[in-house]
N, C-alpha and C positions, 0 to 999 in steps of 0.2 A: 227253834220256837215256832209255838202254835200260829198259823195266819184268823184271823176271827174274820168276818164283818158282820156291817150292823147296818141297822136305816138309823136315820133320825125318824121320829113323832112327829114334828114339829115342823122342817122344813122340806121332808122323802127326800133327804140327800145318803145315799149309798154312802160308803163307806169304810176301807177296811183297815185294818191297826192285827201289830203281831206285840205276843204279850207274853212270856213267861204264865206258867199254869199262876205262879205267886200272886202276879200287878190281876194278873186276868178278876182271883177273889178277891183283890182287896180295893184295888181304885175304882171307885164311882168314874162307867164314861162317861163323856162328856162329846157332842159330834163339834168335830172342826170348823165347821161351814160355820153352826148359829150357834152353840156353846152348850147350850139346848144336852139337861141332862135323859134328857121319857128319848133311848137310846134300843132297838131293839133287837137283840141276837137275830140274824138270816141263818135259815143251816146249808150248809155249803158238802159240797159233794167234794169228796178222795179216792183217791188209787190208794192203793197196796201194792209197792214194787219183792215178789218173791222170786226166789229160785225155784229151779224145778230139776231135780237131781237123778236122766235115763238112765 
């Protein structure tokens, strides 16, 4: 499942949620620290593992 990084705009806390694509699109996200619904997704770094056949 994808991992998403968020920042709460009310308390400025960063948090990470693991959500399926269905959960991400469906639910209203809330900050686990203060319960505010004013959250913003942060850009996240990722990497891809590929195999190289020589």
